[in-house]
C-alpha positions in Angstrom: 69.1 120.3 98.0 71.7 119.6 100.7 75.3 119.4 99.8 77.2 116.6 101.5 80.4 117.4 103.2 83.4 116.0 101.4 85.2 113.4 103.4 89.0 113.9 103.4 90.7 110.6 103.0 94.0 109.7 104.6 96.6 108.8 102.0 100.2 107.8 102.0 101.0 111.4 101.2 99.0 112.5 104.3 101.1 110.4 106.5 104.3 111.9 105.1 102.9 115.4 105.7 102.1 114.3 109.3 105.7 113.2 109.9 107.1 116.4 108.4 104.8 118.6 110.6 105.4 116.6 113.7 101.9 115.3 114.1 101.7 111.8 115.5 100.0 109.0 113.6 97.4 106.7 115.3 97.1 103.2 113.9 95.1 100.2 115.1 94.2 96.8 113.8 90.8 96.0 112.3 89.4 92.7 111.0 85.7 93.3 110.5 83.1 95.9 109.3 81.6 96.9 112.6 84.9 97.6 114.4 86.3 99.4 111.3 83.3 101.8 111.4 83.9 102.6 115.0 87.7 103.1 114.7 87.3 105.2 111.5 84.7 107.4 113.1 87.0 107.9 116.0 89.6 109.4 113.7 92.2 106.6 113.6 94.3 107.4 110.6 95.5 104.0 109.6 93.7 100.6 110.0 95.9 97.6 109.8 94.3 94.4 108.7 96.9 92.4 110.5 97.8 88.8 110.3 97.3 89.0 114.0 93.7 88.0 113.0 95.2 84.5 113.1 95.6 84.9 116.9 92.8 87.1 118.0 90.1 86.1 115.6 90.9 82.5 114.8 92.7 81.4 118.0 95.9 80.2 116.5 99.1 80.3 118.5 101.0 82.2 115.8 100.3 84.4 112.8 101.6 81.7 110.4 98.4 79.7 109.7 96.3 82.5 108.2 95.8 82.3 104.4 95.7 84.9 101.7 92.0 84.2 101.1 91.3 84.8 104.8 93.2 88.1 104.8 91.3 89.2 101.7 88.0 88.4 103.5 89.0 90.4 106.6 90.3 93.3 104.5 87.1 93.4 102.4 85.0 93.7 105.5 87.2 96.5 106.9 87.1 98.5 103.6 83.3 98.5 103.6 83.3 100.0 107.1 85.6 103.1 106.5 85.2 106.5 105.0 88.5 108.2 105.9 91.2 105.8 107.1 94.0 104.3 105.1 93.6 100.5 105.1 96.9 98.5 105.1 96.8 94.7 104.8 99.5 92.3 105.9 100.8 89.9 103.3 100.5 86.6 105.2 103.4 84.1 105.7 104.3 82.1 102.6 102.9 84.7 100.1 106.1 86.6 99.4 109.2 85.1 100.9 111.7 83.9 98.3 109.4 84.4 95.3 108.9 87.9 94.0 106.4 86.9 91.3 104.2 85.2 94.0 104.6 88.4 96.1 103.3 90.5 93.3 100.4 88.3 92.6 99.5 88.1 96.3 99.6 91.9 96.6 97.5 92.4 93.5 94.9 90.0 94.7 94.6 91.9 98.0 94.3 95.3 96.2 91.8 94.0 93.5 89.6 91.8 95.7 89.5 93.8 98.9 89.8 97.4 97.8 92.5 98.1 100.4 95.0 100.9 99.9 98.4 99.3 100.7 100.1 96.1 101.9 102.6 95.5 104.7 105.5 93.1 104.4 108.0 91.8 107.0 111.7 91.9 106.5 114.6 93.9 104.9 117.4 92.9 102.6 116.2 89.4 102.2 112.9 90.4 100.7 114.0 93.4 98.6 113.1 91.7 95.3 109.6 91.1 96.4 109.2 94.7 97.6 110.6 96.0 94.3 108.3 93.9 92.2 105.2 94.9 94.3 106.1 98.6 94.1 106.7 98.3 90.3 102.9 97.6 90.0 102.1 100.7 91.8 101.1 99.0 95.1 102.1 101.0 98.1 104.2 99.0 100.6 104.7 99.5 104.4 107.8 97.8 105.8 108.1 96.0 109.1 111.4 95.5 111.0 112.4 94.4 114.5 110.3 91.6 115.9 108.7 90.1 112.9 106.1 87.6 114.1 106.1 85.5 110.9 109.7 84.6 111.8 108.9 83.4 115.3 110.3 79.9 114.8 113.6 81.4 113.6 113.8 83.7 116.6 112.3 81.2 119.0 110.9 83.9 121.3 108.9 87.1 121.3 111.5 89.0 123.3 113.0 92.5 122.4 115.0 92.5 119.1 118.1 94.4 118.1 119.6 94.7 121.5 123.0 93.5 120.2 125.1 95.8 118.0 125.2 93.5 115.0 121.4 93.2 114.8 120.9 96.8 115.5 123.2 97.9 112.7 121.4 95.5 110.3 118.1 97.0 111.3 119.3 100.5 110.7 120.6 99.6 107.2 117.4 97.7 106.4 115.3 100.8 107.3 117.3 102.9 105.0 117.1 100.3 102.3 113.3 100.1 102.6 113.0 103.9 102.2 115.3 103.7 99.2 113.3 101.0 97.6 110.2 103.1 97.9 108.3 102.0 101.0 105.9 104.7 102.2 106.2 103.9 105.9 107.8 101.5 108.3 106.7 99.6 111.4 109.3 99.0 114.1 108.2 96.3 116.6 109.6 95.6 120.1 113.1 97.2 119.8 115.0 99.5 122.2 113.6 103.1 122.3 116.9 104.7 121.5 117.4 102.6 118.4 113.9 103.4 117.2 114.5 107.1 117.7 117.8 106.8 115.7 116.0 105.0 112.8 113.1 107.5 112.8 115.6 110.4 112.5 117.5 108.7 109.7 114.6 108.2 107.3 112.2 110.5 105.7 109.3 108.1 105.7 106.9 107.8 108.7 107.9 105.2 111.4 105.2 103.6 113.4 106.2 101.9 116.6 104.8 99.0 118.7 106.9 98.6 121.8 109.5 101.0 120.2 109.3 104.0 122.5 107.9 107.5 122.1 110.3 109.0 119.6 108.7 107.4 116.5 106.2 109.1 114.2 103.2 107.1 115.4 102.0 104.1 117.3 100.1 100.9 116.5 98.4 98.4 118.8 96.2 95.4 118.3 92.7 96.7 119.0 91.7 93.6 120.9 94.6 94.1 123.2 94.0 97.8 123.7 90.3 97.1 124.4 91.1 94.4 127.0 89.4 91.7 125.1 92.5 89.5 125.1 92.8 89.0 128.8 96.1 87.2 129.3 98.4 89.2 126.9 100.3 91.7 129.0 103.5 93.0 127.4 105.1 96.2 128.8 104.2 98.3 125.7 100.5 97.6 126.0 98.1 100.2 127.5 94.6 98.9 128.1 92.0 101.7 127.6 89.0 99.6 128.7 88.4 96.1 130.1 85.9 94.7 127.6 86.6 91.2 128.7 84.9 91.9 132.0 82.2 94.1 130.6 81.2 91.6 128.0 81.5 88.7 130.4 79.2 90.6 132.9 76.7 91.5 130.1 76.5 87.9 128.9 76.0 86.6 132.4 73.3 89.1 133.1 71.5 88.1 129.8 71.7 84.4 130.7 70.3 85.2 134.2 67.4 87.2 132.7 66.6 84.5 130.2 66.7 81.7 132.8 64.4 83.7 135.2 61.9 84.7 132.4 62.7 88.4 133.0 63.7 88.8 129.3 61.8 89.6 127.2 59.4 91.8 129.3 56.1 93.2 128.0 57.9 96.1 126.3 60.3 93.8 124.4 57.7 91.8 122.4 55.1 92.3 119.8 
């Protein structure tokens, strides 16, 4: 009888150990089973079921339209594709702001119906009651400060946040507050690298950056951006590791050509 090798799961405790030991954390977005399987097998520690699905999967201009039901659908698909990774799910716009009871019920639905391991929530002082209530139910919470895309209409732009002293000071105090409330990790998006380094040194929880420099505890990118599927999105912080837009475009064109010419299927491709 063969003994199967035990798969060591990534947990919130694992991430804390990684920060303490100086090991960087790799995080990418995932929205479906097939991609989750690939990313998990590649050793990505954290898979974020981001509300960015609103943009890259559904074609919306912002993250605001995606619903809780849609996030649960994407999260369920991702969870079925992983063996090791920690799966974190964004609470979508309108499911936690200003109503801590609604925030709790939203988080519980995600955990119960998708099987995910944690939720992510945007904001600091203004949403502390929602964070406290979610944590009181034993649901792990990842914070998110800096550029918070769900507030795009308040900001009016996707430019770098916290360049001014007042906003930078508030971000630093919000980071400390999130740790004090019990968040297990924090995402910092599109802020000056020096500020991100200062925040990372000031808290004991892991800090994951996106456009926040190299002195944070880990990095996250939208997988479709990193793979070059989203052709027109070109922020400074993005590194494309492959150009899948061109590869898929070429493959689809070749397939069409072979179908039109009658070359596909050939004798070896039929019964």
